[in-house]
C-alpha positions, 0 to 999 in steps of 0.5 A: 751317501744320500740320494737326490739330497741337496746340500747347503753348499748349493741348490739343485732342482729338488731344493726349495728357493730361500723363502726369507731374508737372513734371520741371524747374522752371526754364528750361535755361541753355544760352548762345545767340547773345543769352543769353551765359554768363559763363566764366572767360576771359570771356563765351561765345555759341553761334551755332545752325548747324542742319545745320551749314550756313554760307556762305562769308560767314558763316564769314568773318563769324564768323572777323572776329567772334571776331577783334574780340570773341572770343578769335580762335577758333570753337569747334565743338560736338558739334551741329555749332554754333560758339561764340564765347569770350573776349566782352566782357560787354557786347558783346551788341549788336554781336554780334546785330547782325553775326549778324543781318546774316549771316543767323545770327540769323533769330529772337530768339525762337526762336535757342536752340532751333534745335538740328538735327543732319544727315548731313554727307556727304548729297547729296554721295557717293551713300551715302544715300536722301535729300538731308536739307539740305533737311528742316533748312531746312524745319525751321528755318522752321517752328520760327522760325514757330511761337510755340509752339516758343519752349517748347523747351529749348535742349538739345532735338535734332533729327536728320536721318540720310540713312540712313546711321546717322551722326547717328541715333547721337546720341541726339537727342530726335527722329530722323528717318531716311530709309528708302527713296529718294524719286525727287526728287535733292533728297529733297523731291518726292513719290513712294516714299520713306519715313522713320522717325521716332524719339522719344528713344532708344526702339525704337518709330518711326513710318514716313511719307513722307519729304517730310513729314519737317519737319511730323512732327519738328516735330509730335512737338516740339509734342506733348512740349510738351503732355505738360506734364512741363517736361523739357528733353529726352526723356531727362529724362522717357523715359515721354514717348517712348511718348506722343509715338510714339503721337500721330504714329500717329494724327496726319497733318501737312501737308508743307511746300511743297518749296523750289525746287531748285538741283540735287544739291550735286556736280552728280552726283545719287545715282548708284550706287557706293561713295565712295571716299576719298583722305587727306592721303597721296594713298592711295586707299581706301574711306570708312573708317567707311562702315557704322559707326553714329555715325561722322562724316566721315574726314578726307580727300577723298571723290569722289562716284560719276562721278569729277567732284566731291569734297568735302573733309573736315578736323577741327579740332585739339580742336574749335578753329578759328583765325580763320585756319583758318575763312578758309582754309575759307571761302576754298576754298569760294568759289573752288573749292567751291560757296560752302558749308561744313558743320560736323559734329557731330564738330567738323570741316567739310565743303567740298563741290562741289570739283573732283576733280582739284583737291581733294588740292591743296585737302587739302594746304593745310588740313593746311598751315594746321594742320587734321586731313587723315587719319584716321591722324593722334593728332588725329583723335578726339581732343577735350576740354572747354575746361577751365582756365583758361576754366572755374572747374569744371575740375580741370585744363587738360585742353587742354593735357593733351591737347597733351602725349598727342597729342605722345606718339603717333605714331598714332591711338588705337584709339577716340576719345578726350575728356578732361573737367576734371570729373565733368560731362563738357561736351561728350563725344561719343556712343558708345564711346570712351575717357572721361578725367576730371581727378581734381585731382591731375595725374592722370585717371580712365580708362575706356571706357564699357561695357567694363573695358578704358580701353586703353593711352591710359590710361597714356599720358595719366598720363605725359604729364599729369604731364611736362606738370605737372612741367615747368610746375612746374620 
């Protein structure tokens, strides 16, 4: 348990006073594994996957469940979670039983608040200051053990960044970034390692011992709840960031017991040296986006220092893995990797621990299976919401339009592109991207947030969508 830590059920002398009247008067409607959302294509379940970490067996189970109960696909989210669509409204009991048996539903009361993103390549390529995956597991245990944590909304997000700046740019409510290396390769050992905590997107930060990261992250969320705003996220009540940050400065917490270390996932630890990437064409180059904050892993093979082990990085076209593709990745993880996979917030999958000499052939297999294996692909960075016919609010079949636009391009657009069927823009990415919103007349309003330039993609998208509409109408 955490020491000197206020709970949402009551204030202590260390608790900040409520700062404003309630912002929200109701619970959020985020779906979960138990709370299904009724969509036009059937019920939707969202399975939380903290840190994107799945075992091969869990990936197989999800693929089987999608085939048995849903539309036969795993829909990856911008938080590294997995959605199942096309479910029957009465499948809840069977779905819950299957997820529980696979270890994907450790708590029925906390399942919607287990929203944690983490650096996908942490501990695999020697670029970070700590392997943050142990932090994810510790926070998940703390969350599920705290009755008050059920007061968090299903939208409240934690992020653990290993220092490279990828998930730190995703606008989480509580972001913990490794700042200096700890002596233990797993990032949990006591020592000089530090981390920086940020609440919301405020500039204020608090430096803590790295080993305290999981407990401090939960403490920040608990403190946010004691403020009594009723807000779903820090951004709903931005003034809360300063109050929570000040509380973190005043209160020390007990760190959770370190979990036994199984050793680095690559077997090579935190050796120095820049990672290398080989894409599907076999080109060896420095990892793209290696110093770009907010960029996820590019498709290809990331070779760990020492050259013995490698990680396979792929993305799912439009964020959708067919059950066959999910089984392919799970099979590679089980037979050639560590038996684990990581789903990324950029709707991709990392398969760690492959022998580097065998990784290119494994990458070729995933490409043959329809996955994106090169950053030059027009599919890389192209995303879309569910659109018609799955969503009643959508003004277009945005996925068909995205398919048409990708077919019209030989290479990847210079910026990520996201198509939305309405102005809610569900699932759109953070950071600079081409924002295309359907207007209901077969056209899109295309812009690049923060700039006046929509880029050449605007005309290409409109032309492709018009051509698709004309063909469909004929």
